[in-house]
TORKOL-4160 file (C-alpha; in steps of 0.2 Angstrom, whole numbers, padded with zeros to 4 digits, m for minus):
272
<pt num="1" X="m0112" Y="m0414" Z="m0065"/>
<pt num="2" X="m0120" Y="m0426" Z="m0078"/>
<pt num="3" X="m0107" Y="m0439" Z="m0076"/>
<pt num="4" X="m0110" Y="m0438" Z="m0057"/>
<pt num="5" X="m0129" Y="m0440" Z="m0059"/>
<pt num="6" X="m0127" Y="m0454" Z="m0071"/>
<pt num="7" X="m0117" Y="m0464" Z="m0058"/>
<pt num="8" X="m0132" Y="m0464" Z="m0047"/>
<pt num="9" X="m0145" Y="m0467" Z="m0060"/>
<pt num="10" X="m0155" Y="m0483" Z="m0058"/>
<pt num="11" X="m0158" Y="m0492" Z="m0074"/>
<pt num="12" X="m0169" Y="m0507" Z="m0076"/>
<pt num="13" X="m0183" Y="m0514" Z="m0086"/>
<pt num="14" X="m0199" Y="m0513" Z="m0075"/>
<pt num="15" X="m0207" Y="m0524" Z="m0070"/>
<pt num="16" X="m0198" Y="m0537" Z="m0080"/>
<pt num="17" X="m0181" Y="m0537" Z="m0070"/>
<pt num="18" X="m0190" Y="m0536" Z="m0053"/>
<pt num="19" X="m0203" Y="m0549" Z="m0056"/>
<pt num="20" X="m0193" Y="m0563" Z="m0065"/>
<pt num="21" X="m0178" Y="m0574" Z="m0060"/>
<pt num="22" X="m0165" Y="m0584" Z="m0069"/>
<pt num="23" X="m0169" Y="m0599" Z="m0058"/>
<pt num="24" X="m0187" Y="m0598" Z="m0054"/>
<pt num="25" X="m0204" Y="m0595" Z="m0061"/>
<pt num="26" X="m0212" Y="m0578" Z="m0056"/>
<pt num="27" X="m0223" Y="m0585" Z="m0043"/>
<pt num="28" X="m0209" Y="m0596" Z="m0035"/>
<pt num="29" X="m0197" Y="m0581" Z="m0035"/>
<pt num="30" X="m0211" Y="m0570" Z="m0026"/>
<pt num="31" X="m0212" Y="m0584" Z="m0013"/>
<pt num="32" X="m0193" Y="m0584" Z="m0012"/>
<pt num="33" X="m0192" Y="m0566" Z="m0008"/>
<pt num="34" X="m0206" Y="m0567" Z="0004"/>
<pt num="35" X="m0196" Y="m0581" Z="0014"/>
<pt num="36" X="m0180" Y="m0570" Z="0013"/>
<pt num="37" X="m0189" Y="m0555" Z="0020"/>
<pt num="38" X="m0196" Y="m0565" Z="0034"/>
<pt num="39" X="m0179" Y="m0573" Z="0038"/>
<pt num="40" X="m0171" Y="m0555" Z="0039"/>
<pt num="41" X="m0185" Y="m0548" Z="0050"/>
<pt num="42" X="m0184" Y="m0563" Z="0062"/>
<pt num="43" X="m0165" Y="m0562" Z="0064"/>
<pt num="44" X="m0166" Y="m0543" Z="0066"/>
<pt num="45" X="m0178" Y="m0545" Z="0080"/>
<pt num="46" X="m0166" Y="m0559" Z="0087"/>
<pt num="47" X="m0151" Y="m0547" Z="0086"/>
<pt num="48" X="m0161" Y="m0533" Z="0095"/>
<pt num="49" X="m0166" Y="m0545" Z="0108"/>
<pt num="50" X="m0148" Y="m0551" Z="0111"/>
<pt num="51" X="m0140" Y="m0533" Z="0110"/>
<pt num="52" X="m0152" Y="m0520" Z="0117"/>
<pt num="53" X="m0152" Y="m0526" Z="0135"/>
<pt num="54" X="m0133" Y="m0525" Z="0135"/>
<pt num="55" X="m0130" Y="m0510" Z="0123"/>
<pt num="56" X="m0146" Y="m0499" Z="0125"/>
<pt num="57" X="m0146" Y="m0485" Z="0113"/>
<pt num="58" X="m0127" Y="m0488" Z="0109"/>
<pt num="59" X="m0133" Y="m0503" Z="0099"/>
<pt num="60" X="m0135" Y="m0491" Z="0084"/>
<pt num="61" X="m0117" Y="m0484" Z="0084"/>
<pt num="62" X="m0110" Y="m0500" Z="0075"/>
<pt num="63" X="m0107" Y="m0502" Z="0057"/>
<pt num="64" X="m0114" Y="m0520" Z="0058"/>
<pt num="65" X="m0130" Y="m0513" Z="0064"/>
<pt num="66" X="m0131" Y="m0500" Z="0051"/>
<pt num="67" X="m0129" Y="m0513" Z="0038"/>
<pt num="68" X="m0140" Y="m0526" Z="0046"/>
<pt num="69" X="m0155" Y="m0513" Z="0048"/>
<pt num="70" X="m0153" Y="m0508" Z="0030"/>
<pt num="71" X="m0153" Y="m0526" Z="0024"/>
<pt num="72" X="m0169" Y="m0530" Z="0033"/>
<pt num="73" X="m0178" Y="m0514" Z="0026"/>
<pt num="74" X="m0171" Y="m0518" Z="0009"/>
<pt num="75" X="m0177" Y="m0536" Z="0009"/>
<pt num="76" X="m0194" Y="m0532" Z="0015"/>
<pt num="77" X="m0196" Y="m0518" Z="0002"/>
<pt num="78" X="m0189" Y="m0530" Z="m0012"/>
<pt num="79" X="m0203" Y="m0542" Z="m0008"/>
<pt num="80" X="m0215" Y="m0528" Z="m0009"/>
<pt num="81" X="m0208" Y="m0523" Z="m0026"/>
<pt num="82" X="m0208" Y="m0541" Z="m0032"/>
<pt num="83" X="m0226" Y="m0543" Z="m0027"/>
<pt num="84" X="m0230" Y="m0526" Z="m0036"/>
<pt num="85" X="m0221" Y="m0532" Z="m0052"/>
<pt num="86" X="m0229" Y="m0549" Z="m0051"/>
<pt num="87" X="m0246" Y="m0542" Z="m0051"/>
<pt num="88" X="m0242" Y="m0531" Z="m0066"/>
<pt num="89" X="m0235" Y="m0546" Z="m0075"/>
<pt num="90" X="m0250" Y="m0557" Z="m0071"/>
<pt num="91" X="m0262" Y="m0543" Z="m0077"/>
<pt num="92" X="m0255" Y="m0545" Z="m0094"/>
<pt num="93" X="m0244" Y="m0531" Z="m0099"/>
<pt num="94" X="m0244" Y="m0523" Z="m0116"/>
<pt num="95" X="m0226" Y="m0526" Z="m0119"/>
<pt num="96" X="m0209" Y="m0531" Z="m0111"/>
<pt num="97" X="m0207" Y="m0515" Z="m0102"/>
<pt num="98" X="m0219" Y="m0502" Z="m0094"/>
<pt num="99" X="m0206" Y="m0488" Z="m0094"/>
<pt num="100" X="m0197" Y="m0480" Z="m0079"/>
<pt num="101" X="m0198" Y="m0490" Z="m0063"/>
<pt num="102" X="m0208" Y="m0481" Z="m0049"/>
<pt num="103" X="m0197" Y="m0471" Z="m0036"/>
<pt num="104" X="m0200" Y="m0484" Z="m0023"/>
<pt num="105" X="m0193" Y="m0497" Z="m0033"/>
<pt num="106" X="m0178" Y="m0487" Z="m0039"/>
<pt num="107" X="m0174" Y="m0483" Z="m0020"/>
<pt num="108" X="m0176" Y="m0502" Z="m0016"/>
<pt num="109" X="m0164" Y="m0506" Z="m0030"/>
<pt num="110" X="m0152" Y="m0493" Z="m0024"/>
<pt num="111" X="m0152" Y="m0500" Z="m0006"/>
<pt num="112" X="m0150" Y="m0517" Z="m0014"/>
<pt num="113" X="m0134" Y="m0511" Z="m0023"/>
<pt num="114" X="m0128" Y="m0505" Z="m0006"/>
<pt num="115" X="m0131" Y="m0521" Z="0004"/>
<pt num="116" X="m0123" Y="m0533" Z="m0008"/>
<pt num="117" X="m0105" Y="m0528" Z="m0007"/>
<pt num="118" X="m0106" Y="m0520" Z="0010"/>
<pt num="119" X="m0112" Y="m0536" Z="0018"/>
<pt num="120" X="m0096" Y="m0544" Z="0012"/>
<pt num="121" X="m0085" Y="m0530" Z="0018"/>
<pt num="122" X="m0093" Y="m0530" Z="0035"/>
<pt num="123" X="m0090" Y="m0549" Z="0036"/>
<pt num="124" X="m0072" Y="m0547" Z="0031"/>
<pt num="125" X="m0069" Y="m0532" Z="0043"/>
<pt num="126" X="m0077" Y="m0542" Z="0057"/>
<pt num="127" X="m0068" Y="m0558" Z="0055"/>
<pt num="128" X="m0051" Y="m0549" Z="0053"/>
<pt num="129" X="m0051" Y="m0534" Z="0064"/>
<pt num="130" X="m0064" Y="m0536" Z="0077"/>
<pt num="131" X="m0065" Y="m0555" Z="0080"/>
<pt num="132" X="m0051" Y="m0563" Z="0070"/>
<pt num="133" X="m0056" Y="m0579" Z="0063"/>
<pt num="134" X="m0039" Y="m0586" Z="0068"/>
<pt num="135" X="m0042" Y="m0583" Z="0086"/>
<pt num="136" X="m0061" Y="m0580" Z="0088"/>
<pt num="137" X="m0070" Y="m0577" Z="0104"/>
<pt num="138" X="m0087" Y="m0585" Z="0106"/>
<pt num="139" X="m0102" Y="m0576" Z="0099"/>
<pt num="140" X="m0121" Y="m0579" Z="0099"/>
<pt num="141" X="m0131" Y="m0585" Z="0085"/>
<pt num="142" X="m0137" Y="m0568" Z="0080"/>
<pt num="143" X="m0119" Y="m0562" Z="0078"/>
<pt num="144" X="m0116" Y="m0577" Z="0066"/>
<pt num="145" X="m0131" Y="m0571" Z="0056"/>
<pt num="146" X="m0125" Y="m0553" Z="0056"/>
<pt num="147" X="m0107" Y="m0557" Z="0050"/>
<pt num="148" X="m0109" Y="m0572" Z="0039"/>
<pt num="149" X="m0126" Y="m0580" Z="0036"/>
<pt num="150" X="m0134" Y="m0564" Z="0030"/>
<pt num="151" X="m0121" Y="m0562" Z="0017"/>
<pt num="152" X="m0124" Y="m0580" Z="0011"/>
<pt num="153" X="m0143" Y="m0576" Z="0009"/>
<pt num="154" X="m0139" Y="m0560" Z="0000"/>
<pt num="155" X="m0127" Y="m0570" Z="m0011"/>
<pt num="156" X="m0141" Y="m0582" Z="m0016"/>
<pt num="157" X="m0152" Y="m0567" Z="m0019"/>
<pt num="158" X="m0140" Y="m0560" Z="m0031"/>
<pt num="159" X="m0139" Y="m0576" Z="m0042"/>
<pt num="160" X="m0158" Y="m0578" Z="m0041"/>
<pt num="161" X="m0162" Y="m0561" Z="m0046"/>
<pt num="162" X="m0162" Y="m0552" Z="m0063"/>
<pt num="163" X="m0158" Y="m0535" Z="m0056"/>
<pt num="164" X="m0145" Y="m0527" Z="m0067"/>
<pt num="165" X="m0128" Y="m0521" Z="m0061"/>
<pt num="166" X="m0114" Y="m0512" Z="m0068"/>
<pt num="167" X="m0097" Y="m0507" Z="m0060"/>
<pt num="168" X="m0104" Y="m0489" Z="m0057"/>
<pt num="169" X="m0117" Y="m0495" Z="m0045"/>
<pt num="170" X="m0103" Y="m0498" Z="m0032"/>
<pt num="171" X="m0104" Y="m0479" Z="m0028"/>
<pt num="172" X="m0120" Y="m0482" Z="m0018"/>
<pt num="173" X="m0110" Y="m0494" Z="m0006"/>
<pt num="174" X="m0096" Y="m0482" Z="m0006"/>
<pt num="175" X="m0107" Y="m0468" Z="m0001"/>
<pt num="176" X="m0114" Y="m0478" Z="0013"/>
<pt num="177" X="m0097" Y="m0482" Z="0020"/>
<pt num="178" X="m0092" Y="m0464" Z="0019"/>
<pt num="179" X="m0107" Y="m0459" Z="0028"/>
<pt num="180" X="m0103" Y="m0471" Z="0042"/>
<pt num="181" X="m0085" Y="m0465" Z="0042"/>
<pt num="182" X="m0091" Y="m0447" Z="0045"/>
<pt num="183" X="m0102" Y="m0453" Z="0059"/>
<pt num="184" X="m0087" Y="m0461" Z="0068"/>
<pt num="185" X="m0078" Y="m0444" Z="0067"/>
<pt num="186" X="m0093" Y="m0436" Z="0075"/>
<pt num="187" X="m0094" Y="m0449" Z="0088"/>
<pt num="188" X="m0076" Y="m0446" Z="0092"/>
<pt num="189" X="m0077" Y="m0427" Z="0093"/>
<pt num="190" X="m0094" Y="m0427" Z="0102"/>
<pt num="191" X="m0087" Y="m0439" Z="0115"/>
<pt num="192" X="m0102" Y="m0451" Z="0114"/>
<pt num="193" X="m0093" Y="m0466" Z="0120"/>
<pt num="194" X="m0099" Y="m0484" Z="0121"/>
<pt num="195" X="m0111" Y="m0494" Z="0132"/>
<pt num="196" X="m0096" Y="m0501" Z="0142"/>
<pt num="197" X="m0079" Y="m0494" Z="0149"/>
<pt num="198" X="m0063" Y="m0496" Z="0140"/>
<pt num="199" X="m0045" Y="m0498" Z="0147"/>
<pt num="200" X="m0036" Y="m0484" Z="0138"/>
<pt num="201" X="m0048" Y="m0469" Z="0140"/>
<pt num="202" X="m0062" Y="m0462" Z="0151"/>
<pt num="203" X="m0079" Y="m0467" Z="0146"/>
<pt num="204" X="m0084" Y="m0453" Z="0134"/>
<pt num="205" X="m0068" Y="m0456" Z="0124"/>
<pt num="206" X="m0070" Y="m0474" Z="0121"/>
<pt num="207" X="m0070" Y="m0478" Z="0103"/>
<pt num="208" X="m0084" Y="m0488" Z="0094"/>
<pt num="209" X="m0071" Y="m0502" Z="0090"/>
<pt num="210" X="m0055" Y="m0504" Z="0099"/>
<pt num="211" X="m0047" Y="m0508" Z="0082"/>
<pt num="212" X="m0054" Y="m0492" Z="0074"/>
<pt num="213" X="m0048" Y="m0478" Z="0086"/>
<pt num="214" X="m0048" Y="m0460" Z="0081"/>
<pt num="215" X="m0037" Y="m0457" Z="0096"/>
<pt num="216" X="m0023" Y="m0465" Z="0085"/>
<pt num="217" X="m0027" Y="m0456" Z="0068"/>
<pt num="218" X="m0012" Y="m0463" Z="0059"/>
<pt num="219" X="m0017" Y="m0481" Z="0061"/>
<pt num="220" X="m0035" Y="m0478" Z="0059"/>
<pt num="221" X="m0032" Y="m0468" Z="0042"/>
<pt num="222" X="m0022" Y="m0483" Z="0036"/>
<pt num="223" X="m0037" Y="m0494" Z="0040"/>
<pt num="224" X="m0049" Y="m0482" Z="0031"/>
<pt num="225" X="m0037" Y="m0483" Z="0015"/>
<pt num="226" X="m0036" Y="m0501" Z="0016"/>
<pt num="227" X="m0055" Y="m0503" Z="0017"/>
<pt num="228" X="m0057" Y="m0492" Z="0002"/>
<pt num="229" X="m0045" Y="m0503" Z="m0008"/>
<pt num="230" X="m0054" Y="m0519" Z="m0002"/>
<pt num="231" X="m0070" Y="m0512" Z="m0007"/>
<pt num="232" X="m0064" Y="m0508" Z="m0024"/>
<pt num="233" X="m0059" Y="m0526" Z="m0026"/>
<pt num="234" X="m0075" Y="m0532" Z="m0020"/>
<pt num="235" X="m0084" Y="m0520" Z="m0032"/>
<pt num="236" X="m0074" Y="m0528" Z="m0046"/>
<pt num="237" X="m0078" Y="m0545" Z="m0039"/>
<pt num="238" X="m0097" Y="m0542" Z="m0039"/>
<pt num="239" X="m0096" Y="m0535" Z="m0056"/>
<pt num="240" X="m0089" Y="m0552" Z="m0062"/>
<pt num="241" X="m0102" Y="m0561" Z="m0052"/>
<pt num="242" X="m0116" Y="m0552" Z="m0060"/>
<pt num="243" X="m0109" Y="m0555" Z="m0077"/>
<pt num="244" X="m0107" Y="m0573" Z="m0073"/>
<pt num="245" X="m0125" Y="m0574" Z="m0067"/>
<pt num="246" X="m0131" Y="m0566" Z="m0083"/>
<pt num="247" X="m0120" Y="m0576" Z="m0095"/>
<pt num="248" X="m0123" Y="m0593" Z="m0086"/>
<pt num="249" X="m0142" Y="m0592" Z="m0084"/>
<pt num="250" X="m0155" Y="m0591" Z="m0098"/>
<pt num="251" X="m0162" Y="m0573" Z="m0099"/>
<pt num="252" X="m0181" Y="m0575" Z="m0096"/>
<pt num="253" X="m0190" Y="m0561" Z="m0105"/>
<pt num="254" X="m0206" Y="m0553" Z="m0099"/>
<pt num="255" X="m0216" Y="m0562" Z="m0112"/>
<pt num="256" X="m0208" Y="m0579" Z="m0107"/>
<pt num="257" X="m0212" Y="m0576" Z="m0089"/>
<pt num="258" X="m0230" Y="m0572" Z="m0093"/>
<pt num="259" X="m0231" Y="m0587" Z="m0104"/>
<pt num="260" X="m0224" Y="m0599" Z="m0091"/>
<pt num="261" X="m0235" Y="m0592" Z="m0078"/>
<pt num="262" X="m0250" Y="m0594" Z="m0089"/>
<pt num="263" X="m0245" Y="m0612" Z="m0093"/>
<pt num="264" X="m0244" Y="m0616" Z="m0075"/>
<pt num="265" X="m0262" Y="m0610" Z="m0072"/>
<pt num="266" X="m0268" Y="m0620" Z="m0087"/>
<pt num="267" X="m0261" Y="m0636" Z="m0082"/>
<pt num="268" X="m0274" Y="m0642" Z="m0070"/>
<pt num="269" X="m0288" Y="m0638" Z="m0082"/>
<pt num="270" X="m0279" Y="m0647" Z="m0096"/>
<pt num="271" X="m0276" Y="m0662" Z="m0085"/>
<pt num="272" X="m0294" Y="m0663" Z="m0081"/>
């Protein structure tokens, strides 16, 4: 029980590891997260505008949409957390850490642990199973965002941040994927169907994805197993990327960040 709970434990130094960046000063990092949040909200609205008239309520049955909505929520809440931490940093903290991070911050970090590797696996599944990159069909701008450019933005966010990561954090993304897998089973047995018709089945029996069809459980189970293996490889890859980030970038301490911010504020006065 203790081992299981420790796998889901969020460990970070608050507010230091939320307010600071390996690349940017705290104020610049706050602006960076604000821009990312605006971009994600804008493209989420564009995706809704493109898809809702065609799909209606069925818009929410797709893995891409689950991931995209969570990414948007997370980037908005991450900006809020960064602003919160920045205010604490500029108020002059008593030390490098103010104790355990608030619950809101820990949930945001947990969501961030989900969207980082899941964004890559959604991209891989889309460009190999749904719309193979070797024979793609045309898609609109919001689809390119949902299956590639969002991952690029999150990848940049990974290296800009100082949010800690260990291999155990991959369980958050695995839990998300297993939840969606459970939903696909419910979708199949409940006969929910899709917005359009399909060639092989009556409308209520249409699978969410033609390539992921519980009417053919053998092939679908193989896809599930392959996805789990790929996700494990991605988890190891991201662990390596985080270690590369931490080793290649100078670790900015809380006091360093405060000092740099103070120096920035003092520069105009000194110049005068």
